[in-house]
C-alpha positions as CSV (number, residue, x, y, z in Angstrom):
1,X,-68.2,-1.9,-41.8
2,X,-67.6,1.8,-40.8
3,X,-65.9,2.4,-37.6
4,X,-66.9,5.0,-35.0
5,X,-64.3,7.3,-33.4
6,X,-64.8,9.0,-30.0
7,X,-64.2,12.8,-30.0
8,X,-60.6,13.8,-29.4
9,X,-61.1,17.6,-29.3
10,X,-63.3,19.8,-26.9
11,X,-65.2,21.1,-30.0
12,X,-66.1,17.6,-30.9
13,X,-67.0,16.5,-27.4
14,X,-69.4,19.5,-27.1
15,X,-70.9,18.6,-30.5
16,X,-71.5,15.0,-29.4
17,X,-73.1,15.9,-26.1
18,X,-75.2,18.6,-27.7
19,X,-76.6,16.1,-30.2
20,X,-77.4,13.7,-27.4
21,X,-79.2,16.4,-25.3
22,X,-81.2,17.6,-28.5
23,X,-82.4,13.9,-28.9
24,X,-83.5,13.8,-25.2
25,X,-86.0,16.6,-26.1
26,X,-86.9,15.2,-29.5
27,X,-88.1,11.8,-28.6
28,X,-90.6,10.5,-26.2
29,X,-89.2,8.6,-23.1
30,X,-90.4,5.2,-24.5
31,X,-88.5,5.8,-27.8
32,X,-85.1,7.0,-26.3
33,X,-82.2,5.0,-27.5
34,X,-80.2,5.8,-24.2
35,X,-81.3,5.7,-20.6
36,X,-82.7,8.8,-18.9
37,X,-79.8,8.6,-16.4
38,X,-77.1,8.7,-19.1
39,X,-79.0,11.6,-21.1
40,X,-79.3,13.5,-18.0
41,X,-75.6,13.1,-17.2
42,X,-74.8,14.3,-20.7
43,X,-77.0,17.5,-20.2
44,X,-75.6,18.4,-16.8
45,X,-72.0,17.8,-18.0
46,X,-72.6,19.8,-21.2
47,X,-73.2,23.0,-19.1
48,X,-70.2,22.4,-16.9
49,X,-68.0,21.4,-19.8
50,X,-68.7,24.3,-22.0
51,X,-68.1,26.6,-19.0
52,X,-64.8,25.0,-18.2
53,X,-63.7,25.3,-22.0
54,X,-64.5,29.0,-22.0
55,X,-62.7,29.5,-18.7
56,X,-59.6,27.7,-20.0
57,X,-59.6,29.6,-23.2
58,X,-59.9,33.0,-21.3
59,X,-57.0,32.1,-19.0
60,X,-54.8,30.9,-21.9
61,X,-55.5,34.0,-23.9
62,X,-55.0,36.3,-20.9
63,X,-51.7,34.6,-20.2
64,X,-50.5,34.9,-23.7
65,X,-51.3,38.6,-23.9
66,X,-49.7,39.2,-20.7
67,X,-46.5,37.3,-21.7
68,X,-46.0,39.6,-24.6
69,X,-45.7,42.6,-22.2
70,X,-43.8,40.4,-19.7
71,X,-41.1,39.5,-22.2
72,X,-40.5,43.2,-23.0
73,X,-40.1,44.0,-19.3
74,X,-37.7,41.0,-19.0
75,X,-35.7,42.1,-21.8
76,X,-35.3,45.7,-20.5
77,X,-34.5,44.6,-17.1
78,X,-31.8,42.2,-18.3
79,X,-30.4,44.9,-20.5
80,X,-30.1,47.4,-17.5
81,X,-28.7,44.8,-15.1
82,X,-26.1,43.8,-17.5
83,X,-25.1,47.3,-18.5
84,X,-24.7,48.4,-14.9
85,X,-22.4,45.5,-14.2
86,X,-20.3,46.4,-17.3
87,X,-20.0,50.0,-16.1
88,X,-19.2,48.8,-12.6
89,X,-16.4,46.6,-14.1
90,X,-15.0,49.4,-16.2
91,X,-14.9,51.7,-13.2
92,X,-12.9,49.2,-11.4
93,X,-10.5,48.9,-14.4
94,X,-10.0,52.7,-14.3
95,X,-9.5,52.5,-10.5
96,X,-12.6,54.7,-10.0
97,X,-14.0,51.9,-7.7
98,X,-12.1,49.7,-5.5
99,X,-11.9,46.1,-6.7
100,X,-12.9,44.6,-3.4
101,X,-16.1,46.6,-3.4
102,X,-17.4,44.3,-6.1
103,X,-18.1,42.0,-3.2
104,X,-20.9,44.3,-2.0
105,X,-22.8,43.1,-5.1
106,X,-21.9,39.5,-4.8
107,X,-19.4,39.7,-7.7
108,X,-16.0,38.1,-7.9
109,X,-13.5,41.0,-7.6
110,X,-11.2,39.1,-10.2
111,X,-13.9,38.1,-12.7
112,X,-15.0,40.8,-15.2
113,X,-17.5,38.8,-17.1
114,X,-21.2,39.5,-16.8
115,X,-22.8,36.6,-14.8
116,X,-25.6,34.5,-16.3
117,X,-28.7,36.5,-16.9
118,X,-30.6,33.9,-19.0
119,X,-33.4,33.1,-16.6
120,X,-35.9,35.0,-14.6
121,X,-34.4,33.7,-11.4
122,X,-31.0,35.2,-12.3
123,X,-32.6,38.5,-13.2
124,X,-34.5,38.6,-9.8
125,X,-31.3,37.7,-8.0
126,X,-28.9,40.0,-9.6
127,X,-31.2,42.9,-9.6
128,X,-31.6,42.6,-5.8
129,X,-27.9,42.2,-5.4
130,X,-27.0,45.2,-7.4
131,X,-29.5,47.5,-5.6
132,X,-28.3,46.4,-2.2
133,X,-24.7,46.5,-3.3
134,X,-24.7,50.0,-4.7
135,X,-26.5,51.1,-1.4
136,X,-23.8,49.3,0.7
137,X,-20.9,50.8,-1.5
138,X,-22.2,54.3,-1.3
139,X,-22.5,54.0,2.6
140,X,-18.8,53.3,2.6
141,X,-18.1,56.6,0.8
142,X,-18.0,55.4,-2.8
143,X,-19.2,57.5,-5.7
144,X,-22.5,56.6,-7.5
145,X,-22.4,54.6,-10.9
146,X,-23.8,56.5,-13.7
147,X,-25.2,55.6,-17.0
148,X,-27.2,53.8,-15.9
149,X,-27.7,54.9,-12.2
150,X,-28.9,52.3,-9.7
151,X,-32.2,54.4,-9.7
152,X,-32.8,53.6,-13.3
153,X,-31.9,50.1,-12.9
154,X,-34.1,49.8,-9.8
155,X,-37.2,51.2,-11.7
156,X,-37.0,48.6,-14.5
157,X,-36.2,45.8,-12.1
158,X,-39.3,46.7,-10.0
159,X,-41.4,46.7,-13.2
160,X,-40.1,43.4,-14.2
161,X,-40.6,42.0,-10.7
162,X,-44.2,43.1,-10.8
163,X,-44.6,41.6,-14.1
164,X,-43.0,38.4,-13.1
165,X,-45.5,37.9,-10.2
166,X,-48.4,38.9,-12.5
167,X,-47.2,36.3,-15.0
168,X,-46.9,33.6,-12.4
169,X,-50.5,34.2,-11.4
170,X,-51.7,34.0,-14.9
171,X,-49.7,30.7,-15.2
172,X,-51.3,29.4,-12.0
173,X,-54.8,30.3,-13.2
174,X,-54.2,28.6,-16.6
175,X,-52.8,25.5,-14.9
176,X,-55.8,25.3,-12.5
177,X,-58.4,25.7,-15.4
178,X,-56.4,23.2,-17.4
179,X,-56.6,20.7,-14.6
180,X,-60.2,21.2,-14.1
181,X,-60.8,20.8,-17.8
182,X,-58.9,17.6,-18.0
183,X,-61.1,16.0,-15.2
184,X,-64.2,17.0,-17.2
185,X,-62.8,15.6,-20.5
186,X,-62.4,12.2,-18.7
187,X,-65.9,12.4,-17.5
188,X,-67.2,13.5,-21.0
189,X,-65.4,10.6,-22.7
190,X,-66.9,8.2,-20.2
191,X,-70.5,9.5,-20.8
192,X,-70.1,9.7,-24.5
193,X,-68.8,6.1,-24.7
194,X,-71.6,4.8,-22.5
195,X,-74.2,6.7,-24.6
196,X,-72.9,5.6,-27.9
197,X,-72.8,1.9,-26.7
198,X,-76.4,2.2,-25.5
199,X,-77.6,3.8,-28.7
200,X,-75.9,1.2,-31.0
201,X,-77.3,-1.6,-28.9
202,X,-80.8,-0.1,-29.1
203,X,-80.6,0.0,-33.0
204,X,-78.7,-3.2,-33.5
205,X,-81.5,-5.0,-35.2
206,X,-82.2,-2.4,-37.9
207,X,-80.8,-2.6,-41.5
208,X,-77.2,-1.3,-41.7
209,X,-78.1,2.1,-43.5
210,X,-80.9,2.8,-41.1
211,X,-79.0,1.9,-38.1
212,X,-76.1,4.2,-39.0
213,X,-78.5,7.1,-39.7
214,X,-80.4,6.6,-36.4
215,X,-77.1,6.3,-34.5
216,X,-75.7,9.5,-36.2
217,X,-78.8,11.5,-34.8
218,X,-77.4,10.9,-31.4
219,X,-74.0,12.2,-32.3
220,X,-72.2,9.1,-33.1
221,X,-69.5,9.8,-35.8
222,X,-68.6,7.0,-38.3
223,X,-65.7,6.8,-40.7
224,X,-65.3,4.7,-43.7
225,X,-62.1,3.0,-44.7
226,X,-60.7,3.8,-48.0
227,X,-62.6,1.9,-50.8
228,X,-65.2,0.6,-48.3
229,X,-68.7,0.4,-49.7
230,X,-71.5,2.3,-47.9
231,X,-74.4,0.0,-46.6
232,X,-77.8,0.1,-48.4
233,X,-81.2,-0.4,-46.9
234,X,-82.8,-3.8,-47.8
């Protein structure tokens, strides 16, 4: 005998619900293979589920598009922060900046390596430290760092920071829509399972081929195993 398989994608869930709702309008109440309550649940959920799927797809696409721009801003901010630190270290080596003034930036006076800038949190932290550190050093009579200037670093840092906040909002929206969709998926699976059980029970006395055909009109999907013979009507 063929076996049924419950939908495992949103597209398949929608198709199953749509077929059930279509049969609600195609048959008289006396000839419905599923209860009015279950068919009504399917109809109500179908609208909500389609809306939730569209909302999630919109949020996911918006996040993906924003992420492409965000990665460019992240790359640029990292480049300018790294370059500024390297130029500062070279200025210390040339005795143009006092070694102990590196402390204004939160940098170890004896460590001339560029700190870890792999994550967004590191970029946010070091961008802020460099801006504040340069301001503090200049207030103590130091000469400005050039190529890049702290103003240039600050511009790209601010652009990145705004993009970071925007991206976090996109992620939050996507996560919220995903959570809402997950809840509706569980509800859809419950309703579809209940509906399919009722339909199969209603047509259980029919010959195999006719029973399968009737059940399929309600959206039940059957699969045949390799080499399995399809049923025929008596």
